[in-house]
C-alpha positions as a Markdown table, in Angstrom:
| # | Residue | x | y | z |
|---|---|---|---|---|
| 1 | Met | 93.4 | 139.5 | 135.9 |
| 2 | Glu | 96.6 | 139.9 | 137.9 |
| 3 | Ser | 99.2 | 142.4 | 136.7 |
| 4 | His | 102.3 | 140.8 | 138.5 |
| 5 | Ile | 102.7 | 138.0 | 135.9 |
| 6 | Ser | 104.3 | 138.4 | 132.5 |
| 7 | Tyr | 102.2 | 139.0 | 129.4 |
| 8 | Glu | 103.3 | 135.6 | 128.1 |
| 9 | Thr | 102.1 | 133.8 | 131.2 |
| 10 | Glu | 98.8 | 135.7 | 131.2 |
| 11 | Gln | 98.2 | 134.7 | 127.6 |
| 12 | Ala | 99.2 | 131.1 | 128.2 |
| 13 | Ala | 96.7 | 131.1 | 131.1 |
| 14 | His | 94.0 | 132.4 | 128.9 |
| 15 | Glu | 94.6 | 129.7 | 126.3 |
| 16 | Leu | 94.7 | 127.0 | 129.0 |
| 17 | Ala | 91.2 | 128.2 | 130.2 |
| 18 | Lys | 89.9 | 128.0 | 126.7 |
| 19 | Arg | 91.5 | 124.6 | 126.0 |
| 20 | Phe | 90.1 | 123.3 | 129.3 |
| 21 | Ile | 86.4 | 123.9 | 128.4 |
| 22 | Arg | 86.6 | 123.5 | 124.6 |
| 23 | Pro | 85.7 | 119.8 | 124.5 |
| 24 | Tyr | 82.6 | 120.4 | 126.7 |
| 25 | Val | 81.5 | 123.4 | 124.6 |
| 26 | Ala | 82.1 | 121.4 | 121.4 |
| 27 | Arg | 79.9 | 118.5 | 122.6 |
| 28 | Gly | 77.1 | 121.0 | 123.4 |
| 29 | Asp | 77.4 | 121.5 | 127.2 |
| 30 | Ser | 75.7 | 124.8 | 128.2 |
| 31 | Phe | 77.2 | 127.6 | 130.2 |
| 32 | Glu | 75.0 | 126.5 | 133.1 |
| 33 | Asn | 76.2 | 122.9 | 132.9 |
| 34 | Leu | 79.8 | 124.0 | 133.1 |
| 35 | Lys | 79.1 | 126.5 | 135.9 |
| 36 | Ala | 77.4 | 123.7 | 138.0 |
| 37 | Ser | 80.3 | 121.3 | 137.2 |
| 38 | His | 83.0 | 122.6 | 139.5 |
| 39 | Met | 85.4 | 120.8 | 137.1 |
| 40 | Gly | 89.2 | 121.1 | 137.5 |
| 41 | Met | 92.4 | 119.7 | 136.1 |
| 42 | Leu | 95.7 | 119.5 | 137.9 |
| 43 | Cys | 99.1 | 118.2 | 136.8 |
| 44 | Ser | 102.7 | 119.1 | 137.4 |
| 45 | Glu | 102.7 | 121.9 | 134.7 |
| 46 | Glu | 99.1 | 123.2 | 134.8 |
| 47 | Ser | 96.3 | 123.8 | 137.2 |
| 48 | Val | 92.8 | 125.1 | 136.1 |
| 49 | Cys | 89.3 | 124.8 | 137.7 |
| 50 | Ile | 85.9 | 126.3 | 137.6 |
| 51 | Gly | 85.4 | 128.1 | 140.9 |
| 52 | Gly | 87.3 | 127.2 | 144.1 |
| 53 | Trp | 90.2 | 128.6 | 146.0 |
| 54 | Met | 93.2 | 130.3 | 144.6 |
| 55 | Asp | 95.9 | 132.5 | 146.2 |
| 56 | Gly | 94.0 | 132.5 | 149.6 |
| 57 | Lys | 90.7 | 133.7 | 148.0 |
| 58 | Ser | 87.4 | 131.9 | 147.3 |
| 59 | Tyr | 85.9 | 132.2 | 143.9 |
| 60 | Asn | 82.4 | 131.1 | 142.9 |
| 61 | Thr | 81.8 | 129.1 | 139.7 |
| 62 | Asp | 81.4 | 132.3 | 137.7 |
| 63 | Phe | 85.2 | 132.1 | 137.3 |
| 64 | Ile | 87.8 | 129.9 | 135.7 |
| 65 | Leu | 90.9 | 129.9 | 137.8 |
| 66 | Val | 94.3 | 129.2 | 136.4 |
| 67 | Ser | 96.8 | 128.9 | 139.2 |
| 68 | Lys | 99.7 | 127.3 | 137.2 |
| 69 | Val | 100.6 | 127.3 | 133.6 |
| 70 | Ile | 103.8 | 126.1 | 131.8 |
| 71 | Gly | 105.0 | 125.1 | 135.3 |
| 72 | Lys | 104.9 | 128.7 | 136.5 |
| 73 | Pro | 102.5 | 130.3 | 139.1 |
| 74 | Ala | 99.8 | 132.3 | 137.3 |
| 75 | Asn | 97.0 | 132.9 | 139.8 |
| 76 | Val | 94.7 | 134.4 | 137.1 |
| 77 | Ser | 90.9 | 134.4 | 137.1 |
| 78 | Phe | 88.7 | 134.8 | 134.0 |
| 79 | Lys | 85.0 | 135.1 | 133.8 |
| 80 | Leu | 83.6 | 131.7 | 132.8 |
| 81 | Arg | 80.9 | 133.4 | 130.6 |
| 82 | Asp | 83.6 | 135.4 | 128.6 |
| 83 | Ile | 85.8 | 132.3 | 128.0 |
| 84 | Phe | 82.6 | 130.2 | 127.2 |
| 85 | Arg | 81.5 | 132.8 | 124.6 |
| 86 | Glu | 85.0 | 133.1 | 123.1 |
| 87 | Val | 85.3 | 129.3 | 122.7 |
| 88 | Glu | 81.7 | 129.0 | 121.3 |
| 89 | Gly | 82.5 | 131.7 | 118.8 |
| 90 | Glu | 85.7 | 130.0 | 117.6 |
| 91 | Ile | 83.8 | 126.7 | 117.3 |
| 92 | Lys | 81.0 | 128.3 | 115.3 |
| 93 | Ser | 83.5 | 130.1 | 113.1 |
| 94 | Ala | 85.4 | 126.8 | 112.4 |
| 95 | Glu | 82.1 | 125.1 | 111.5 |
| 96 | Ala | 81.1 | 127.9 | 109.2 |
| 97 | Val | 84.5 | 127.6 | 107.3 |
| 98 | Asp | 84.0 | 123.8 | 107.1 |
| 99 | Asp | 80.5 | 124.4 | 105.6 |
| 100 | Phe | 81.7 | 126.9 | 103.0 |
| 101 | His | 82.8 | 125.0 | 99.9 |
| 102 | Leu | 83.8 | 126.7 | 96.7 |
| 103 | Glu | 82.5 | 125.2 | 93.5 |
| 104 | Pro | 85.1 | 124.8 | 90.8 |
| 105 | Gly | 84.9 | 126.9 | 87.7 |
């Protein structure tokens, strides 16, 4: 991760990377499927993609690149595997909580 951005921007970039792949992880796409996808999303406030070019450097699909978040330049890369595992863990934890039901009395 880059150190020239604020902590808040870095955290927002991390959350954007997670939010970007969450629907695909939730439907059961594998890490390999995401890595091969080269997916990306660009709008006026946010830019995130799996692999590609950012800040004049080429990245393979082992990385999620967040070049813009909250309308601010971010230029932060995260390992796709790390973000995938984090999202997968959050989804499994939420499912476990949903499956846990206390019986009255």
